[in-house]
N, CA, C and O atoms as a Maestro MAE file, in Angstrom:
{
 s_m_m2io_version
 :::
 2.0.0
}

f_m_ct {
 s_m_title
 :::
 protein
 m_atom[340] {
  # First column is atom index #
  i_m_mmod_type
  r_m_x_coord
  r_m_y_coord
  r_m_z_coord
  i_m_residue_number
  s_m_chain_name
  s_m_pdb_residue_name
  s_m_pdb_atom_name
  i_m_atomic_number
  :::
  1 25 0.855 -1.098 0.049 1 A "MET " " N  " 7
  2 3 0.035 -0.016 -0.041 1 A "MET " " CA " 6
  3 2 0.919 1.323 0.049 1 A "MET " " C  " 6
  4 15 1.753 1.519 0.933 1 A "MET " " O  " 8
  5 25 0.634 2.166 -0.937 2 A "SER " " N  " 7
  6 3 1.355 3.241 -1.060 2 A "SER " " CA " 6
  7 2 1.154 4.320 0.173 2 A "SER " " C  " 6
  8 15 0.124 4.251 0.843 2 A "SER " " O  " 8
  9 25 2.080 5.243 0.439 3 A "SER " " N  " 7
  10 3 2.019 6.085 1.610 3 A "SER " " CA " 6
  11 2 0.861 7.012 1.359 3 A "SER " " C  " 6
  12 15 0.322 7.482 2.362 3 A "SER " " O  " 8
  13 25 0.363 7.371 0.098 4 A "THR " " N  " 7
  14 3 -0.714 8.282 -0.197 4 A "THR " " CA " 6
  15 2 -2.012 7.375 0.240 4 A "THR " " C  " 6
  16 15 -2.894 7.905 0.916 4 A "THR " " O  " 8
  17 25 -2.094 6.289 -0.072 5 A "ALA " " N  " 7
  18 3 -3.272 5.518 0.268 5 A "ALA " " CA " 6
  19 2 -3.490 5.293 1.682 5 A "ALA " " C  " 6
  20 15 -4.617 5.153 2.157 5 A "ALA " " O  " 8
  21 25 -2.321 5.256 2.420 6 A "ILE " " N  " 7
  22 3 -2.460 5.257 3.962 6 A "ILE " " CA " 6
  23 2 -2.841 6.604 4.504 6 A "ILE " " C  " 6
  24 15 -3.666 6.683 5.414 6 A "ILE " " O  " 8
  25 25 -2.295 7.626 4.003 7 A "ILE " " N  " 7
  26 3 -2.778 8.930 4.437 7 A "ILE " " CA " 6
  27 2 -4.024 9.136 4.053 7 A "ILE " " C  " 6
  28 15 -4.671 9.707 4.931 7 A "ILE " " O  " 8
  29 25 -4.647 8.890 3.048 8 A "VAL " " N  " 7
  30 3 -6.051 8.973 2.737 8 A "VAL " " CA " 6
  31 2 -6.839 8.132 3.666 8 A "VAL " " C  " 6
  32 15 -7.838 8.588 4.221 8 A "VAL " " O  " 8
  33 25 -6.434 6.945 3.853 9 A "THR " " N  " 7
  34 3 -7.208 6.119 4.797 9 A "THR " " CA " 6
  35 2 -7.375 6.676 6.225 9 A "THR " " C  " 6
  36 15 -8.417 6.693 6.881 9 A "THR " " O  " 8
  37 25 -6.146 7.134 6.588 10 A "VAL " " N  " 7
  38 3 -6.180 7.700 8.079 10 A "VAL " " CA " 6
  39 2 -7.008 8.865 8.115 10 A "VAL " " C  " 6
  40 15 -7.731 9.032 9.097 10 A "VAL " " O  " 8
  41 25 -7.001 9.849 7.003 11 A "VAL " " N  " 7
  42 3 -7.762 11.063 7.043 11 A "VAL " " CA " 6
  43 2 -9.167 10.713 7.001 11 A "VAL " " C  " 6
  44 15 -9.953 11.356 7.697 11 A "VAL " " O  " 8
  45 25 -9.634 9.624 6.152 12 A "VAL " " N  " 7
  46 3 -11.121 9.325 6.220 12 A "VAL " " CA " 6
  47 2 -11.585 8.829 7.432 12 A "VAL " " C  " 6
  48 15 -12.650 9.196 7.929 12 A "VAL " " O  " 8
  49 25 -10.662 7.821 8.051 13 A "VAL " " N  " 7
  50 3 -11.173 7.346 9.415 13 A "VAL " " CA " 6
  51 2 -11.294 8.422 10.498 13 A "VAL " " C  " 6
  52 15 -12.204 8.412 11.327 13 A "VAL " " O  " 8
  53 25 -10.317 9.364 10.449 14 A "ALA " " N  " 7
  54 3 -10.496 10.593 11.337 14 A "ALA " " CA " 6
  55 2 -11.672 11.378 11.159 14 A "ALA " " C  " 6
  56 15 -12.289 11.811 12.132 14 A "ALA " " O  " 8
  57 25 -12.070 11.618 9.831 15 A "VAL " " N  " 7
  58 3 -13.200 12.498 9.631 15 A "VAL " " CA " 6
  59 2 -14.442 11.646 10.131 15 A "VAL " " C  " 6
  60 15 -15.275 12.187 10.858 15 A "VAL " " O  " 8
  61 25 -14.568 10.393 9.770 16 A "VAL " " N  " 7
  62 3 -15.682 9.683 10.229 16 A "VAL " " CA " 6
  63 2 -15.822 9.638 11.668 16 A "VAL " " C  " 6
  64 15 -16.919 9.780 12.209 16 A "VAL " " O  " 8
  65 25 -14.679 9.434 12.344 17 A "PHE " " N  " 7
  66 3 -14.577 9.397 13.905 17 A "PHE " " CA " 6
  67 2 -15.037 10.798 14.361 17 A "PHE " " C  " 6
  68 15 -15.852 10.894 15.278 17 A "PHE " " O  " 8
  69 25 -14.528 11.895 13.736 18 A "GLY " " N  " 7
  70 3 -15.000 13.212 14.183 18 A "GLY " " CA " 6
  71 2 -16.429 13.487 13.981 18 A "GLY " " C  " 6
  72 15 -17.001 14.204 14.803 18 A "GLY " " O  " 8
  73 25 -17.087 12.988 12.956 19 A "ILE " " N  " 7
  74 3 -18.547 13.224 12.694 19 A "ILE " " CA " 6
  75 2 -19.204 12.494 13.698 19 A "ILE " " C  " 6
  76 15 -20.109 13.079 14.293 19 A "ILE " " O  " 8
  77 25 -18.906 11.210 14.045 20 A "LEU " " N  " 7
  78 3 -19.522 10.402 14.956 20 A "LEU " " CA " 6
  79 2 -19.509 10.988 16.389 20 A "LEU " " C  " 6
  80 15 -20.501 11.030 17.117 20 A "LEU " " O  " 8
  81 25 -18.277 11.433 16.712 21 A "TRP " " N  " 7
  82 3 -18.123 12.065 18.064 21 A "TRP " " CA " 6
  83 2 -18.976 13.405 18.027 21 A "TRP " " C  " 6
  84 15 -19.622 13.707 19.030 21 A "TRP " " O  " 8
  85 25 -18.995 14.129 17.025 22 A "TYR " " N  " 7
  86 3 -19.768 15.501 17.082 22 A "TYR " " CA " 6
  87 2 -21.228 15.143 17.158 22 A "TYR " " C  " 6
  88 15 -21.904 15.931 17.820 22 A "TYR " " O  " 8
  89 25 -21.866 14.103 16.611 23 A "GLN " " N  " 7
  90 3 -23.292 13.660 16.710 23 A "GLN " " CA " 6
  91 2 -23.580 12.920 17.949 23 A "GLN " " C  " 6
  92 15 -24.718 12.530 18.210 23 A "GLN " " O  " 8
  93 25 -22.546 12.716 18.731 24 A "GLY " " N  " 7
  94 3 -22.848 11.912 20.049 24 A "GLY " " CA " 6
  95 2 -22.995 10.397 19.955 24 A "GLY " " C  " 6
  96 15 -23.503 9.726 20.853 24 A "GLY " " O  " 8
  97 25 -22.501 9.878 18.765 25 A "VAL " " N  " 7
  98 3 -22.884 8.435 18.500 25 A "VAL " " CA " 6
  99 2 -21.738 7.674 19.417 25 A "VAL " " C  " 6
  100 15 -22.019 6.579 19.905 25 A "VAL " " O  " 8
  101 25 -20.428 8.276 19.647 26 A "ILE " " N  " 7
  102 3 -19.644 7.613 20.333 26 A "ILE " " CA " 6
  103 2 -19.942 7.571 21.797 26 A "ILE " " C  " 6
  104 15 -19.630 6.577 22.454 26 A "ILE " " O  " 8
  105 25 -20.499 8.548 22.307 27 A "ARG " " N  " 7
  106 3 -20.973 8.588 23.663 27 A "ARG " " CA " 6
  107 2 -22.071 7.770 24.027 27 A "ARG " " C  " 6
  108 15 -22.203 7.302 25.158 27 A "ARG " " O  " 8
  109 25 -22.963 7.565 22.971 28 A "ARG " " N  " 7
  110 3 -24.118 6.562 23.081 28 A "ARG " " CA " 6
  111 2 -23.709 5.280 23.098 28 A "ARG " " C  " 6
  112 15 -24.309 4.513 23.852 28 A "ARG " " O  " 8
  113 25 -22.715 4.823 22.356 29 A "ILE " " N  " 7
  114 3 -22.143 3.516 22.293 29 A "ILE " " CA " 6
  115 2 -21.421 3.164 23.692 29 A "ILE " " C  " 6
  116 15 -21.442 2.065 24.247 29 A "ILE " " O  " 8
  117 25 -20.792 4.308 24.132 30 A "SER " " N  " 7
  118 3 -20.113 3.994 25.542 30 A "SER " " CA " 6
  119 2 -21.159 3.950 26.586 30 A "SER " " C  " 6
  120 15 -20.936 3.252 27.575 30 A "SER " " O  " 8
  121 25 -22.268 4.603 26.498 31 A "ILE " " N  " 7
  122 3 -23.339 4.388 27.542 31 A "ILE " " CA " 6
  123 2 -23.917 3.037 27.383 31 A "ILE " " C  " 6
  124 15 -24.091 2.332 28.377 31 A "ILE " " O  " 8
  125 25 -24.224 2.637 26.207 32 A "TYR " " N  " 7
  126 3 -24.778 1.267 25.933 32 A "TYR " " CA " 6
  127 2 -23.947 0.097 26.470 32 A "TYR " " C  " 6
  128 15 -24.393 -0.885 27.062 32 A "TYR " " O  " 8
  129 25 -22.668 0.356 26.171 33 A "TRP " " N  " 7
  130 3 -21.652 -0.701 26.942 33 A "TRP " " CA " 6
  131 2 -21.687 -0.717 28.287 33 A "TRP " " C  " 6
  132 15 -21.862 -1.803 28.840 33 A "TRP " " O  " 8
  133 25 -21.540 0.392 29.014 34 A "GLN " " N  " 7
  134 3 -21.823 0.402 30.389 34 A "GLN " " CA " 6
  135 2 -23.016 -0.241 30.963 34 A "GLN " " C  " 6
  136 15 -22.956 -1.016 31.918 34 A "GLN " " O  " 8
  137 25 -24.065 0.086 30.380 35 A "GLU " " N  " 7
  138 3 -25.440 -0.532 30.768 35 A "GLU " " CA " 6
  139 2 -25.467 -1.965 30.620 35 A "GLU " " C  " 6
  140 15 -25.919 -2.702 31.497 35 A "GLU " " O  " 8
  141 25 -24.978 -2.387 29.496 36 A "THR " " N  " 7
  142 3 -24.867 -3.796 29.162 36 A "THR " " CA " 6
  143 2 -24.065 -4.607 30.182 36 A "THR " " C  " 6
  144 15 -24.513 -5.678 30.593 36 A "THR " " O  " 8
  145 25 -22.789 -4.080 30.635 37 A "VAL " " N  " 7
  146 3 -22.067 -4.621 31.537 37 A "VAL " " CA " 6
  147 2 -22.842 -4.587 32.993 37 A "VAL " " C  " 6
  148 15 -22.825 -5.562 33.745 37 A "VAL " " O  " 8
  149 25 -23.417 -3.549 33.257 38 A "GLU " " N  " 7
  150 3 -24.189 -3.621 34.484 38 A "GLU " " CA " 6
  151 2 -25.145 -4.646 34.503 38 A "GLU " " C  " 6
  152 15 -25.202 -5.400 35.475 38 A "GLU " " O  " 8
  153 25 -25.957 -4.776 33.478 39 A "GLU " " N  " 7
  154 3 -27.135 -5.875 33.347 39 A "GLU " " CA " 6
  155 2 -26.556 -7.163 33.359 39 A "GLU " " C  " 6
  156 15 -27.211 -8.049 33.908 39 A "GLU " " O  " 8
  157 25 -25.435 -7.452 32.854 40 A "LEU " " N  " 7
  158 3 -24.791 -8.686 32.861 40 A "LEU " " CA " 6
  159 2 -24.300 -9.196 34.253 40 A "LEU " " C  " 6
  160 15 -24.207 -10.394 34.519 40 A "LEU " " O  " 8
  161 25 -23.979 -8.143 35.157 41 A "LYS " " N  " 7
  162 3 -23.593 -8.355 36.475 41 A "LYS " " CA " 6
  163 2 -25.012 -8.809 37.298 41 A "LYS " " C  " 6
  164 15 -24.925 -9.382 38.384 41 A "LYS " " O  " 8
  165 25 -26.031 -8.570 36.818 42 A "LYS " " N  " 7
  166 3 -27.295 -8.892 37.536 42 A "LYS " " CA " 6
  167 2 -27.704 -10.407 37.234 42 A "LYS " " C  " 6
  168 15 -28.415 -11.057 38.000 42 A "LYS " " O  " 8
  169 25 -27.227 -10.856 36.141 43 A "CYS " " N  " 7
  170 3 -27.664 -12.293 35.633 43 A "CYS " " CA " 6
  171 2 -27.223 -13.306 36.529 43 A "CYS " " C  " 6
  172 15 -26.138 -13.178 37.096 43 A "CYS " " O  " 8
  173 25 -27.957 -14.314 36.721 44 A "SER " " N  " 7
  174 3 -27.535 -15.565 37.464 44 A "SER " " CA " 6
  175 2 -27.152 -16.479 36.401 44 A "SER " " C  " 6
  176 15 -27.974 -16.766 35.531 44 A "SER " " O  " 8
  177 25 -25.892 -16.996 36.393 45 A "TRP " " N  " 7
  178 3 -25.432 -17.837 35.470 45 A "TRP " " CA " 6
  179 2 -25.451 -19.414 36.030 45 A "TRP " " C  " 6
  180 15 -25.116 -19.724 37.173 45 A "TRP " " O  " 8
  181 25 -25.895 -20.326 35.029 46 A "PRO " " N  " 7
  182 3 -25.980 -21.544 35.359 46 A "PRO " " CA " 6
  183 2 -24.668 -22.275 35.860 46 A "PRO " " C  " 6
  184 15 -23.583 -21.977 35.361 46 A "PRO " " O  " 8
  185 25 -24.781 -23.280 36.896 47 A "THR " " N  " 7
  186 3 -23.705 -24.024 37.225 47 A "THR " " CA " 6
  187 2 -23.306 -24.948 36.157 47 A "THR " " C  " 6
  188 15 -24.043 -25.084 35.180 47 A "THR " " O  " 8
  189 25 -22.046 -25.686 36.273 48 A "TRP " " N  " 7
  190 3 -21.521 -26.478 35.301 48 A "TRP " " CA " 6
  191 2 -22.642 -27.703 35.172 48 A "TRP " " C  " 6
  192 15 -22.958 -28.133 34.063 48 A "TRP " " O  " 8
  193 25 -23.100 -28.123 36.155 49 A "THR " " N  " 7
  194 3 -23.917 -29.266 36.186 49 A "THR " " CA " 6
  195 2 -25.415 -28.937 35.494 49 A "THR " " C  " 6
  196 15 -26.041 -29.708 34.766 49 A "THR " " O  " 8
  197 25 -25.770 -27.765 35.860 50 A "GLU " " N  " 7
  198 3 -27.123 -27.325 35.254 50 A "GLU " " CA " 6
  199 2 -26.945 -27.160 33.651 50 A "GLU " " C  " 6
  200 15 -27.828 -27.493 32.861 50 A "GLU " " O  " 8
  201 25 -25.684 -26.600 33.258 51 A "LEU " " N  " 7
  202 3 -25.357 -26.253 31.838 51 A "LEU " " CA " 6
  203 2 -25.333 -27.674 31.194 51 A "LEU " " C  " 6
  204 15 -26.010 -27.829 30.178 51 A "LEU " " O  " 8
  205 25 -24.621 -28.722 31.685 52 A "LYS " " N  " 7
  206 3 -24.525 -29.926 31.103 52 A "LYS " " CA " 6
  207 2 -25.984 -30.493 30.934 52 A "LYS " " C  " 6
  208 15 -26.354 -30.963 29.858 52 A "LYS " " O  " 8
  209 25 -26.777 -30.432 32.016 53 A "GLY " " N  " 7
  210 3 -28.181 -31.034 31.859 53 A "GLY " " CA " 6
  211 2 -29.085 -30.147 30.798 53 A "GLY " " C  " 6
  212 15 -29.914 -30.728 30.098 53 A "GLY " " O  " 8
  213 25 -28.934 -29.017 30.724 54 A "SER " " N  " 7
  214 3 -29.604 -28.226 29.712 54 A "SER " " CA " 6
  215 2 -29.068 -28.712 28.303 54 A "SER " " C  " 6
  216 15 -29.909 -28.980 27.445 54 A "SER " " O  " 8
  217 25 -27.778 -28.835 28.023 55 A "THR " " N  " 7
  218 3 -27.295 -29.187 27.008 55 A "THR " " CA " 6
  219 2 -27.754 -30.629 26.430 55 A "THR " " C  " 6
  220 15 -27.964 -30.815 25.232 55 A "THR " " O  " 8
  221 25 -27.870 -31.511 27.311 56 A "LEU " " N  " 7
  222 3 -28.410 -32.736 27.047 56 A "LEU " " CA " 6
  223 2 -29.753 -32.714 26.735 56 A "LEU " " C  " 6
  224 15 -30.161 -33.431 25.821 56 A "LEU " " O  " 8
  225 25 -30.584 -31.922 27.422 57 A "VAL " " N  " 7
  226 3 -31.902 -31.793 26.792 57 A "VAL " " CA " 6
  227 2 -32.183 -31.238 25.507 57 A "VAL " " C  " 6
  228 15 -33.114 -31.632 24.805 57 A "VAL " " O  " 8
  229 25 -31.325 -30.257 25.164 58 A "ILE " " N  " 7
  230 3 -31.341 -29.663 23.854 58 A "ILE " " CA " 6
  231 2 -30.951 -30.617 22.849 58 A "ILE " " C  " 6
  232 15 -31.646 -30.727 21.839 58 A "ILE " " O  " 8
  233 25 -29.866 -31.355 23.018 59 A "VAL " " N  " 7
  234 3 -29.356 -32.357 22.015 59 A "VAL " " CA " 6
  235 2 -30.488 -33.507 21.884 59 A "VAL " " C  " 6
  236 15 -30.702 -33.967 20.762 59 A "VAL " " O  " 8
  237 25 -31.058 -33.878 22.752 60 A "MET " " N  " 7
  238 3 -32.062 -35.024 22.808 60 A "MET " " CA " 6
  239 2 -33.287 -34.405 21.945 60 A "MET " " C  " 6
  240 15 -33.813 -35.063 21.047 60 A "MET " " O  " 8
  241 25 -33.664 -33.220 22.248 61 A "THR " " N  " 7
  242 3 -34.823 -32.651 21.568 61 A "THR " " CA " 6
  243 2 -34.550 -32.534 20.039 61 A "THR " " C  " 6
  244 15 -35.368 -32.792 19.156 61 A "THR " " O  " 8
  245 25 -33.317 -32.119 19.873 62 A "ILE " " N  " 7
  246 3 -32.892 -31.897 18.286 62 A "ILE " " CA " 6
  247 2 -32.995 -33.295 17.673 62 A "ILE " " C  " 6
  248 15 -33.465 -33.458 16.547 62 A "ILE " " O  " 8
  249 25 -32.560 -34.274 18.414 63 A "ALA " " N  " 7
  250 3 -32.458 -35.755 17.763 63 A "ALA " " CA " 6
  251 2 -33.877 -36.084 17.583 63 A "ALA " " C  " 6
  252 15 -34.152 -36.557 16.481 63 A "ALA " " O  " 8
  253 25 -34.854 -35.937 18.431 64 A "MET " " N  " 7
  254 3 -36.087 -36.268 18.357 64 A "MET " " CA " 6
  255 2 -36.802 -35.689 17.164 64 A "MET " " C  " 6
  256 15 -37.475 -36.344 16.368 64 A "MET " " O  " 8
  257 25 -36.592 -34.443 17.127 65 A "LEU " " N  " 7
  258 3 -37.262 -33.584 15.985 65 A "LEU " " CA " 6
  259 2 -36.711 -34.153 14.622 65 A "LEU " " C  " 6
  260 15 -37.455 -34.302 13.653 65 A "LEU " " O  " 8
  261 25 -35.326 -34.472 14.596 66 A "GLY " " N  " 7
  262 3 -34.844 -35.082 13.459 66 A "GLY " " CA " 6
  263 2 -35.409 -36.244 12.991 66 A "GLY " " C  " 6
  264 15 -35.743 -36.359 11.811 66 A "GLY " " O  " 8
  265 25 -35.564 -37.220 13.902 67 A "VAL " " N  " 7
  266 3 -36.134 -38.451 13.836 67 A "VAL " " CA " 6
  267 2 -37.738 -38.364 13.179 67 A "VAL " " C  " 6
  268 15 -38.148 -38.998 12.207 67 A "VAL " " O  " 8
  269 25 -38.340 -37.592 13.838 68 A "PHE " " N  " 7
  270 3 -39.735 -37.096 13.587 68 A "PHE " " CA " 6
  271 2 -39.804 -36.555 12.196 68 A "PHE " " C  " 6
  272 15 -40.702 -36.949 11.452 68 A "PHE " " O  " 8
  273 25 -38.991 -35.750 11.823 69 A "THR " " N  " 7
  274 3 -39.036 -35.166 10.394 69 A "THR " " CA " 6
  275 2 -38.704 -36.213 9.328 69 A "THR " " C  " 6
  276 15 -39.252 -36.161 8.227 69 A "THR " " O  " 8
  277 25 -37.853 -37.121 9.625 70 A "ILE " " N  " 7
  278 3 -37.388 -38.085 8.669 70 A "ILE " " CA " 6
  279 2 -38.616 -39.197 8.561 70 A "ILE " " C  " 6
  280 15 -38.966 -39.726 7.505 70 A "ILE " " O  " 8
  281 25 -39.106 -39.405 9.657 71 A "VAL " " N  " 7
  282 3 -40.399 -40.379 9.580 71 A "VAL " " CA " 6
  283 2 -41.554 -39.783 8.941 71 A "VAL " " C  " 6
  284 15 -42.232 -40.532 8.236 71 A "VAL " " O  " 8
  285 25 -41.917 -38.517 9.065 72 A "VAL " " N  " 7
  286 3 -43.150 -37.737 8.441 72 A "VAL " " CA " 6
  287 2 -42.658 -37.669 7.022 72 A "VAL " " C  " 6
  288 15 -43.522 -37.925 6.183 72 A "VAL " " O  " 8
  289 25 -41.449 -37.379 6.566 73 A "ASP " " N  " 7
  290 3 -40.997 -37.287 5.186 73 A "ASP " " CA " 6
  291 2 -41.148 -38.474 4.370 73 A "ASP " " C  " 6
  292 15 -41.629 -38.443 3.237 73 A "ASP " " O  " 8
  293 25 -40.690 -39.637 5.017 74 A "GLU " " N  " 7
  294 3 -40.855 -41.074 4.459 74 A "GLU " " CA " 6
  295 2 -42.334 -41.371 4.307 74 A "GLU " " C  " 6
  296 15 -42.735 -41.849 3.246 74 A "GLU " " O  " 8
  297 25 -43.112 -41.133 5.239 75 A "VAL " " N  " 7
  298 3 -44.451 -41.409 5.082 75 A "VAL " " CA " 6
  299 2 -45.224 -40.568 4.083 75 A "VAL " " C  " 6
  300 15 -45.989 -41.150 3.314 75 A "VAL " " O  " 8
  301 25 -45.090 -39.231 4.026 76 A "PHE " " N  " 7
  302 3 -45.683 -38.396 2.977 76 A "PHE " " CA " 6
  303 2 -45.084 -38.902 1.505 76 A "PHE " " C  " 6
  304 15 -45.758 -39.033 0.483 76 A "PHE " " O  " 8
  305 25 -43.789 -39.130 1.631 77 A "PHE " " N  " 7
  306 3 -43.246 -39.612 0.294 77 A "PHE " " CA " 6
  307 2 -43.795 -40.810 -0.327 77 A "PHE " " C  " 6
  308 15 -44.015 -40.919 -1.533 77 A "PHE " " O  " 8
  309 25 -44.017 -41.748 0.602 78 A "ASN " " N  " 7
  310 3 -44.575 -43.172 0.251 78 A "ASN " " CA " 6
  311 2 -46.023 -43.088 -0.168 78 A "ASN " " C  " 6
  312 15 -46.455 -43.788 -1.085 78 A "ASN " " O  " 8
  313 25 -46.855 -42.138 0.577 79 A "VAL " " N  " 7
  314 3 -48.228 -41.963 0.321 79 A "VAL " " CA " 6
  315 2 -48.476 -41.316 -1.101 79 A "VAL " " C  " 6
  316 15 -49.246 -41.730 -1.967 79 A "VAL " " O  " 8
  317 25 -47.631 -40.180 -1.149 80 A "PHE " " N  " 7
  318 3 -47.831 -39.602 -2.433 80 A "PHE " " CA " 6
  319 2 -47.212 -40.173 -3.550 80 A "PHE " " C  " 6
  320 15 -47.664 -39.819 -4.639 80 A "PHE " " O  " 8
  321 25 -46.255 -40.996 -3.541 81 A "PHE " " N  " 7
  322 3 -45.673 -41.730 -4.516 81 A "PHE " " CA " 6
  323 2 -46.684 -42.885 -4.968 81 A "PHE " " C  " 6
  324 15 -46.957 -43.071 -6.154 81 A "PHE " " O  " 8
  325 25 -47.167 -43.576 -4.018 82 A "LYS " " N  " 7
  326 3 -48.070 -44.589 -4.370 82 A "LYS " " CA " 6
  327 2 -49.589 -43.967 -5.065 82 A "LYS " " C  " 6
  328 15 -50.382 -44.704 -5.651 82 A "LYS " " O  " 8
  329 25 -49.755 -42.809 -4.910 83 A "LEU " " N  " 7
  330 3 -51.002 -42.072 -5.316 83 A "LEU " " CA " 6
  331 2 -50.677 -41.728 -6.905 83 A "LEU " " C  " 6
  332 15 -51.497 -41.836 -7.817 83 A "LEU " " O  " 8
  333 25 -49.291 -41.288 -7.038 84 A "LEU " " N  " 7
  334 3 -49.026 -40.961 -8.451 84 A "LEU " " CA " 6
  335 2 -48.825 -42.126 -9.391 84 A "LEU " " C  " 6
  336 15 -48.818 -41.921 -10.605 84 A "LEU " " O  " 8
  337 25 -48.663 -43.331 -8.896 85 A "LYS " " N  " 7
  338 3 -48.329 -44.489 -9.699 85 A "LYS " " CA " 6
  339 2 -49.517 -44.982 -10.374 85 A "LYS " " C  " 6
  340 15 -49.445 -45.966 -11.109 85 A "LYS " " O  " 8
  :::
 }
 m_bond[339] {
  # First column is bond index #
  i_m_from
  i_m_to
  i_m_order
  :::
  1 1 2 1
  2 2 3 1
  3 3 4 2
  4 3 5 1
  5 5 6 1
  6 6 7 1
  7 7 8 2
  8 7 9 1
  9 9 10 1
  10 10 11 1
  11 11 12 2
  12 11 13 1
  13 13 14 1
  14 14 15 1
  15 15 16 2
  16 15 17 1
  17 17 18 1
  18 18 19 1
  19 19 20 2
  20 19 21 1
  21 21 22 1
  22 22 23 1
  23 23 24 2
  24 23 25 1
  25 25 26 1
  26 26 27 1
  27 27 28 2
  28 27 29 1
  29 29 30 1
  30 30 31 1
  31 31 32 2
  32 31 33 1
  33 33 34 1
  34 34 35 1
  35 35 36 2
  36 35 37 1
  37 37 38 1
  38 38 39 1
  39 39 40 2
  40 39 41 1
  41 41 42 1
  42 42 43 1
  43 43 44 2
  44 43 45 1
  45 45 46 1
  46 46 47 1
  47 47 48 2
  48 47 49 1
  49 49 50 1
  50 50 51 1
  51 51 52 2
  52 51 53 1
  53 53 54 1
  54 54 55 1
  55 55 56 2
  56 55 57 1
  57 57 58 1
  58 58 59 1
  59 59 60 2
  60 59 61 1
  61 61 62 1
  62 62 63 1
  63 63 64 2
  64 63 65 1
  65 65 66 1
  66 66 67 1
  67 67 68 2
  68 67 69 1
  69 69 70 1
  70 70 71 1
  71 71 72 2
  72 71 73 1
  73 73 74 1
  74 74 75 1
  75 75 76 2
  76 75 77 1
  77 77 78 1
  78 78 79 1
  79 79 80 2
  80 79 81 1
  81 81 82 1
  82 82 83 1
  83 83 84 2
  84 83 85 1
  85 85 86 1
  86 86 87 1
  87 87 88 2
  88 87 89 1
  89 89 90 1
  90 90 91 1
  91 91 92 2
  92 91 93 1
  93 93 94 1
  94 94 95 1
  95 95 96 2
  96 95 97 1
  97 97 98 1
  98 98 99 1
  99 99 100 2
  100 99 101 1
  101 101 102 1
  102 102 103 1
  103 103 104 2
  104 103 105 1
  105 105 106 1
  106 106 107 1
  107 107 108 2
  108 107 109 1
  109 109 110 1
  110 110 111 1
  111 111 112 2
  112 111 113 1
  113 113 114 1
  114 114 115 1
  115 115 116 2
  116 115 117 1
  117 117 118 1
  118 118 119 1
  119 119 120 2
  120 119 121 1
  121 121 122 1
  122 122 123 1
  123 123 124 2
  124 123 125 1
  125 125 126 1
  126 126 127 1
  127 127 128 2
  128 127 129 1
  129 129 130 1
  130 130 131 1
  131 131 132 2
  132 131 133 1
  133 133 134 1
  134 134 135 1
  135 135 136 2
  136 135 137 1
  137 137 138 1
  138 138 139 1
  139 139 140 2
  140 139 141 1
  141 141 142 1
  142 142 143 1
  143 143 144 2
  144 143 145 1
  145 145 146 1
  146 146 147 1
  147 147 148 2
  148 147 149 1
  149 149 150 1
  150 150 151 1
  151 151 152 2
  152 151 153 1
  153 153 154 1
  154 154 155 1
  155 155 156 2
  156 155 157 1
  157 157 158 1
  158 158 159 1
  159 159 160 2
  160 159 161 1
  161 161 162 1
  162 162 163 1
  163 163 164 2
  164 163 165 1
  165 165 166 1
  166 166 167 1
  167 167 168 2
  168 167 169 1
  169 169 170 1
  170 170 171 1
  171 171 172 2
  172 171 173 1
  173 173 174 1
  174 174 175 1
  175 175 176 2
  176 175 177 1
  177 177 178 1
  178 178 179 1
  179 179 180 2
  180 179 181 1
  181 181 182 1
  182 182 183 1
  183 183 184 2
  184 183 185 1
  185 185 186 1
  186 186 187 1
  187 187 188 2
  188 187 189 1
  189 189 190 1
  190 190 191 1
  191 191 192 2
  192 191 193 1
  193 193 194 1
  194 194 195 1
  195 195 196 2
  196 195 197 1
  197 197 198 1
  198 198 199 1
  199 199 200 2
  200 199 201 1
  201 201 202 1
  202 202 203 1
  203 203 204 2
  204 203 205 1
  205 205 206 1
  206 206 207 1
  207 207 208 2
  208 207 209 1
  209 209 210 1
  210 210 211 1
  211 211 212 2
  212 211 213 1
  213 213 214 1
  214 214 215 1
  215 215 216 2
  216 215 217 1
  217 217 218 1
  218 218 219 1
  219 219 220 2
  220 219 221 1
  221 221 222 1
  222 222 223 1
  223 223 224 2
  224 223 225 1
  225 225 226 1
  226 226 227 1
  227 227 228 2
  228 227 229 1
  229 229 230 1
  230 230 231 1
  231 231 232 2
  232 231 233 1
  233 233 234 1
  234 234 235 1
  235 235 236 2
  236 235 237 1
  237 237 238 1
  238 238 239 1
  239 239 240 2
  240 239 241 1
  241 241 242 1
  242 242 243 1
  243 243 244 2
  244 243 245 1
  245 245 246 1
  246 246 247 1
  247 247 248 2
  248 247 249 1
  249 249 250 1
  250 250 251 1
  251 251 252 2
  252 251 253 1
  253 253 254 1
  254 254 255 1
  255 255 256 2
  256 255 257 1
  257 257 258 1
  258 258 259 1
  259 259 260 2
  260 259 261 1
  261 261 262 1
  262 262 263 1
  263 263 264 2
  264 263 265 1
  265 265 266 1
  266 266 267 1
  267 267 268 2
  268 267 269 1
  269 269 270 1
  270 270 271 1
  271 271 272 2
  272 271 273 1
  273 273 274 1
  274 274 275 1
  275 275 276 2
  276 275 277 1
  277 277 278 1
  278 278 279 1
  279 279 280 2
  280 279 281 1
  281 281 282 1
  282 282 283 1
  283 283 284 2
  284 283 285 1
  285 285 286 1
  286 286 287 1
  287 287 288 2
  288 287 289 1
  289 289 290 1
  290 290 291 1
  291 291 292 2
  292 291 293 1
  293 293 294 1
  294 294 295 1
  295 295 296 2
  296 295 297 1
  297 297 298 1
  298 298 299 1
  299 299 300 2
  300 299 301 1
  301 301 302 1
  302 302 303 1
  303 303 304 2
  304 303 305 1
  305 305 306 1
  306 306 307 1
  307 307 308 2
  308 307 309 1
  309 309 310 1
  310 310 311 1
  311 311 312 2
  312 311 313 1
  313 313 314 1
  314 314 315 1
  315 315 316 2
  316 315 317 1
  317 317 318 1
  318 318 319 1
  319 319 320 2
  320 319 321 1
  321 321 322 1
  322 322 323 1
  323 323 324 2
  324 323 325 1
  325 325 326 1
  326 326 327 1
  327 327 328 2
  328 327 329 1
  329 329 330 1
  330 330 331 1
  331 331 332 2
  332 331 333 1
  333 333 334 1
  334 334 335 1
  335 335 336 2
  336 335 337 1
  337 337 338 1
  338 338 339 1
  339 339 340 2
  :::
 }
}
């Protein structure tokens, strides 16, 4: 990258940052981040045992949904295929 391209890039980034600063966007992002951190401190996080149990429930649910989808697909395919013959 040439030095001219680097200078142009730096100037563009500086101008965009200045416009965002002037409009208060940077301050709003900062406030949003601070409020997010405060809210996350209020959260109750699951224990390792609870997390493993919940993960097992999700994996089993997805597996059952997959089997159900395959079975229904096969039934509909066979029904409609036989009707078209």
